[in-house]
C-alpha positions in Angstrom: 42.2 -23.8 99.3 45.6 -22.1 98.9 47.1 -19.5 101.3 46.5 -16.7 98.8 42.7 -17.3 98.7 40.4 -14.9 100.5 38.8 -16.3 103.6 35.5 -15.1 105.0 35.7 -14.4 108.7 35.5 -11.3 110.9 37.6 -8.4 109.7 38.3 -5.0 111.2 37.0 -2.3 108.9 40.4 -0.9 108.2 41.9 -4.4 107.7 39.3 -5.3 105.1 39.7 -1.9 103.4 43.4 -2.5 103.1 42.8 -5.8 101.4 40.7 -4.0 98.8 43.1 -1.0 98.5 46.6 -2.2 99.4 48.3 0.6 97.4 46.8 3.2 99.8 47.5 4.2 103.4 45.2 2.8 106.0 43.3 6.1 106.2 43.1 6.4 102.4 41.9 2.8 102.0 39.3 3.3 104.7 37.9 6.4 103.0 37.8 4.8 99.6 36.2 1.6 101.0 33.5 3.7 102.9 32.8 5.6 99.7 32.2 2.3 97.8 29.7 1.3 100.5 28.1 4.8 100.5 27.5 4.7 96.7 26.1 1.2 96.7 22.5 1.5 98.0 22.1 -2.2 98.6 25.3 -2.6 100.5 24.8 0.6 102.4 21.4 -0.5 103.6 22.2 -4.1 104.3 25.2 -3.1 106.4 23.1 -0.7 108.4 24.9 2.5 107.4 21.7 4.1 106.2 20.2 3.9 109.7 23.4 4.9 111.4 23.5 1.4 113.0 27.0 0.4 111.9 29.2 1.8 114.5 31.2 -1.3 115.1 34.9 -1.3 114.2 34.6 -4.7 112.5 32.5 -6.7 110.1 30.9 -10.0 111.0 31.5 -13.0 108.7 27.9 -12.5 107.4 28.7 -8.8 106.5 32.0 -9.8 104.9 30.2 -12.4 102.8 27.7 -9.7 101.7 30.5 -7.3 100.8 32.3 -9.9 98.8 29.1 -10.9 96.9 28.7 -7.3 95.9 32.2 -5.9 95.5 34.0 -9.2 94.6 36.9 -10.7 96.4 39.8 -8.5 97.3 43.2 -9.5 96.0 45.0 -11.2 98.8 48.7 -10.6 98.8 50.4 -12.3 101.6 54.0 -11.6 102.4 56.5 -14.2 101.1 
């Protein structure tokens, strides 16, 4: 595994959103990321958004794995 490969572990919601949308501000990335979750019924339900259960500020490794399975891996760009 190289340093530029995505690693599944706990991520803050904004942190993960920024990995998927690095060209946006943190707020913009979060809004876009939440919109992607909202329009995907499987992801929306599995993450507990449909029942209002997902109030946490982070995703567990299990949730991150689910997100990656559905949305694909984000491009990881590490500083050089």
